[in-house]
N, C-alpha and C positions, 0 to 999 in steps of 0.2 A: 746698481740696484742688486739686492740679494737674490731676487728671483730670476735674474738674467742667467740663461744657460751658460755653463762653463765653456762649452765648445763655441758658442757665439762670441764670448769674450775673447777667446784665443784667436778666432777668425778676425774679430774687430782689430785686435792689436796687430795681427799680420797684415791686414789691409792698410792700416795707418802707416805701418813701416814701408809698405810698398809704395804708397802715394808719396810719402816723404822722400823716398829714394828717387822716385820719378821726377818730382819737382826739382830736387837737387841736381839731378842729371840734366834736366832741361835748362836750368840756370847755368850749369857748366857749359852746355853746348851753346847757349845764347850769349854768354859773356866771354867772348874769346879774348877780349883785351885784358880781362881781369886775371889775376893770379888764380889758378885752379886749385892750388894746395888747400886753402881753407875749405873749399867745397868738398873735396875728397875726405878731408878730416871729418867734416860734419856728417857725411854719408856713413863713414865708419862708426862714428859715435852713435848715430841713430840705429845702425844695424846691431851694434853691441848691446845697446839698451833693449832693443826688441828681443834679441837672443836671451838676455838676462830675464826679462819678464816671462818669456815662454818657458825658460828653464824652471823658474820659480813656480809657475802655474802647474807645469807637468809634474814637478817634484811633489807638490801638495796633493795632486791627484793620485800619483803612484803610491805615496805614503798612506793615503786614506784607503785605497784598495788593498794594500798589504795588511793594514790593521784589520780590515773586514775579513780577509782570508784567514788570518791567524785566529780571530775569534770564532769563525765558522768551523775551523779545524778542531778547536778545543771543544766546541759543542758536539761535534760528531764523535769525538772520543769520550763523551759522557760528562764533560764539565759544564753543567748547566748554570754555573754561577758566572760564566764568562760574559763580559759586557763590552760592547764597542763604544768608544768615546764619541760623544756628540760634539762635533766641531769641524772646521775646515770648510771646503766648498759646500754649497747647499745640497748638491747631489749626493756627496759623501755623507753629509749629515742626515739626509732623508734615508739613505741606505742603512746607516747605523741604527736609526730608530726602528726601521722595519726588521732588521736582523735581531735586535734586542727583543722586540715584540714576538718574533717567531720563536726565539729560544724560550721565552716565558711560557708561551702556549704549549710548546713541546714538553717543557718540564711539568706543567700542570697536567697534561695528558698522561705522561708517564707516571706521575704520582697517583693520579686517579686509577690508572691501570694496576699499579703496585698495590694500592689499597684494596682493590677488588680481588687481586690474587691472594693477598693476606687473608681477607675475609673468607674467600673460597677455601683456602688451605685450612683455616681454623674450623670451618664447618665440617669439612671432610674428616679432619682428625678427631672431631668430637662425636661424629655420627656413630651410632651403634650398628647401623646397617652397612654392609660392604658396598663399595662403589669402585668400578673399574671402567677404563676406556681401552678397548682392544681394537687394533686396526685389522684390515683384511689379511695382513701378513702374519697375524698372530702375535704382534708386539704389544705389550702392555704399556700404554702411554701414560696412564694415570692409575694409581691405586692408593686406597686409604688403609690405615692400620687395621680397621675392622675386617676388611676383606682379606688381608694377609693372615690374620688370626683364624678366620673362619675356614680358609682354604689350606691351613697348615703349610704355609710357604716355607721353603728351606731358608736357613740363615743367610743373610746377605742379599736376599731378593730385593730388587728395586725397579722402579719404572724404567723401561727400556729393554728389560729382559723379555723372553718369549713366554707366552701363556703356558706352554707345556712344562716349563720349569717351575711355574707357580703351583699348578695342580694338574695331575695327569688323569683325573677322573673323566672317563669318556662321555658321561652324561653332561657334565658342565661344558666340556668342549663342544659337544653336539649342539647345545642351546646357542652358544656363541656363533658357531659356524652357520647354523640355520639363519641367524639374524643377519650376519654379514653378507652371506651369499644371496639370500633371498631378499635382503633389504626390507624386512618386515619384523614385527615384534615376535619374539620367541620366549617361551616360558616352560619351566619344568621343576618338579620337586625331586631333589637329588639327595640321597643318603650317602655320605662319605664313609667308606668302609673303615678307614684308619681311625678317625675320631668319633665315628658313629653320630655325626651331626646330620640333622635333616635340614636342608637348605631349600628355600624357594628362590630359584634363579630366574630373573627376568632380564632379557636383552632387548634393548631398543635401538634401532638404527639411527646413526648420526650422519647426515649428508649435507649439513649446513655449509654454505660457502665460507663461513668463518673457520671451518676445519679443513679446507681444501689446501693441500700442500702444492699441488701442481694444477694450475688452471686448466691445462689441456687434459688432465686425467684426474677427476675428482676421486679421492680415496674414501672408501666406505669404512665406517667405524661402528662399533657397537658400544653403547653405554650399558654396562652390566650392573644390576642391582641385586644384592644378596641379602636375604632375610632369614635369620636363624629361627627355625620352627621347632628346634629340639625340645625346649622347655614346654612349649604349647602342646606338642605331641605327647610328651611325657605326662602332662596334666590330663590330657584327654584319655590316655591309656589308663592312668591311675583312677580316673573317675569311672571309667567303664569297668575296670577290675573291682573297684570298691563296690559298685552296685551289684556286680555279679557275685562277689564273695559274700556281701551282706545278705543277698537273697538266698544264697546257698546255706549260709549259717543259720538264718532264721527259719528256713524250711524244715530243718531237723526238729527243733523243739515244737514247731507248729504241727508237724506230722504226729509227734508223740502226744501232744495235747488232743488232737483230733481222734487218734486211736483210743485214748483213754476215755474220752467223752462218749464215743460210739459204743465202747464196751459197757460203760455204765448204762447207756440207753437200752442195750440189748438184754439187760437183766442183772448185771453185776451190782446195780444199785441196791438190789434186794439182799445181797450178801454183805453184811456190815464189814467183815474183814477185807474182802476184795474191794469194796467201795472206798474204804479208807486208804488202801494201797494205791488205787488209781487216782484218788484225789491228791495224795502226796506226790505222785508223778506229775500230775497237772501243775501243782504248786511249784515243784522244782523246775519244771520247764518254763513256767511263767517268770520265775526269778532269774533263770538263765537268760531269757529274752530281755528282761528289764536291765540286767547287768550289761548285756551286749549293746543294747540301744544307748545306755548311758555312756559306755566307753566309746561308741562310735561318735556320739555328739561331742564328747571331750576331745577325741582325736581330731575331729573336724575343726573345732575351735583352736586347737594348738597349731594345726597346719596352716590355717588362715590368719593366725596371729590375733584372733579375737578373744582368746582366753585371757581374762584379767589377771595380772600379776601384782601381788602385794609384797614388794621386796622389803626385807628387814633383816638385821643381823640375827642369826639363829645358831643354836648349837646343834650340829649334825649328830653328835653323840646322843643328845636328849631325844631327838626324833627317832633314832635307831632303837633305843631302849623302849620307847613308847610302842613302836610297831611290833617289836619282838614280843613284848608282853601280850599284845593283842592276838598275835598269831600262834603263840606257844601252845594253847590248847589244841589247835588243829594239828600241829606237829606231833603232840603227844598221842593223839588218837591214832595216828598213822605209825607210831613207833619210831619217829625221826627225832634225833637230838638237835634241837635248835639252840644255838648259843651265839654270844657276841664277844668279839675280841677287842672291842673298842674301849680300851682302858686308859689310853693316853689322852690327856686334855689338850685339845687342839684349838686353833683360832676359830672364831665364829665365821660362818660364811654369810654372804648377803644373798638371800634367796626367799622364795615364797614357801612358807612352812608347809602349807597344805600340799603343794606340788611335790616337795621333797619327801613328805610322808607317803605320797602315792608312789614315788619311785621306789622307796624302800619296800613298801607293801607289795608292789608288782614283782619286784625281783625276788623277794623271799617266797611269795606265792608260787612263782615260776619254778624256784628251786625245790619247793615241797612237792610240786606236781611231778618233777623229774626224779624224785628220790623215792626210796621204798623203806620198809622196816629195817632198822639198824643203820641207816645212812645218817650222815652228819651234814647239817647246813649251818655255816658260820658267816657272821657279818663282821667286817673289819673296816676301820677308818685309818688312813695314814696321811701324813703330810708330804707334799711334793714341792718342788721348787716353784711351781706356779699356783698351787692351791691345795685342795684336799680331795683325796680319792675315797670313794665308797665302794667296797668290794663285797660281793655275795658269792660264796663258794659252796658247792655241794659235792657229795661223793656218789651221785646218782649215775644214771645210765650214760650220760654224756651225749655228744652230738657228732654225727658224721661230718667229716671235713667238707663235703660237698654242700651240706646244709648250713654251715656256719655263716656264710655271707648273707643269708636270707632271713635270719632269725628276727631281725628288727622290722621286717615287712609286715604290713597289716594282714591279719587273718592267716598268717603263715604258721603252720604247725609241723614240727619235725615228724611226729607220728600222727597222721590224720585219723588213724583208726581209733585213737583214744578220745572218745567223746567227752570224757571228764577232764581233758587237758586244758580247759579254759577256752576263751573266745578267740585267741590268736591276735588280740589287739594290745594286750598289756605291755609287751616289749616295744611296740611301735610308740606307745604313749611315753614310755621311759626315754626313748631316743629324742622325741620332740621336746620333752621337758628339759632334758640335758642341754639341747641346743638352744632352747629359750633362755637358759642361764649362761650362755656362752661357753658351755662345757661340751663334753663328748662322752661317748659310751663305747665300750668294746667288749669282746667275749673271747675267752680261751677255753677250748674244750677238746676232748678226745673220747672216743667210744669206750665205755666201761670205766673211765677215769674221772667222770664228773665234769663240771663246768665252773668257770669263774667269770662273773659279769662285773665290770668295773665302770663306775660313773665318775667323771672328773668334774669337780666344781672349782672354778677359779676364785682366788681371793681378789676382790675388787679393790683397786687402789683407793686408799682413804677410808676403807671400811673394815680393816683388820682390827677386830676387837677382842679383848681378853675374854675368854669364855667364862671366867669366874664372875664377870660382871653380869652375866645372863642368868646366873643361878640364884 
């Protein structure tokens, strides 16, 4: 029977051999008159048969065990395709089935764990927040690319290096140390001096048994989360400065209007010449406030991306000529020579005509404000490898080097004492319009030598049109 235990079968064969030998010996002893040779031969034959049967059974058993050992070794070495053949004695067959089942379960568990690691790695690599795991010895066990970028890690840094080599900022290290030593959540806002980043650092203790390296001594770790607050802080500062600057700029015309109105109330209204003068002042300041509010709203729409853009092929040269003709009377009243060097026919650009006209108008108006009688303001257009450049050059007073990086900031005025110098928003609008068209703006200036403002408009692929077709 297949279910009979192998050891029982071997014992049964051995017992049968012993009984047969005993019977033969008894017969030999009882039959003295007979020839004993046949009996001895029979005993030897039976013994040899028993030995052969035992040898065959043991060989099958040893062979099965050897195959199981070989398959188990392959599985230990990572070959989870290894399979033990089902066959041989029932015990070996059952052991083979159990081993195969064990290998299948191990492979499934490893595949599940591998999938989880792949998913975790994908999540960490795509996160915009930084994630680190740091142990109590200061070793970074896990770090994602966002954390490496935020902390300005040195080239070649990887998990397994010390935290001090990743970032030496004492505030970051303090938050992590407080978490690991106190085994409690620690938090802090840290401004990195090198990159000027503002980071929110949160360290949470990890003491789960799943993270214990030595059962006798659980190791404390910190899960560190980094959130970049730089842009949010910049927006908050910008909003605060915008409100402050707008309030300051509006206060001046309001004060002038109030003073003029009070003067009229005190009796100037009875003097026709004085009344007309104060009414003109009130009207000028109202117009200035209206212009400022309009520009602030326009700037706000540009910064938030809410300004509608109507892109179409336009001739930049035609826009320049149109704006120069409109502003030439203002230049002539101030004794300034306003001219255009845009004589070459250039490819059309794809842009919002109204916005481009505002760029030309703001740059020319800014150049006129910076120039005096006898100065020259010229507008030129040139082709570049990537597009078309619009340049406005004046021979006015120029800008000090320390002020040049700030000229495109809202409400910034190089000479704040000049109340007639505009609202301080025009150049900020120029910058945002250029960026909205995927372009750029730059300035070159020196005190006493005038300034050159250049706006670059790219030629969009598929939209380069012959300017003759627009005329």
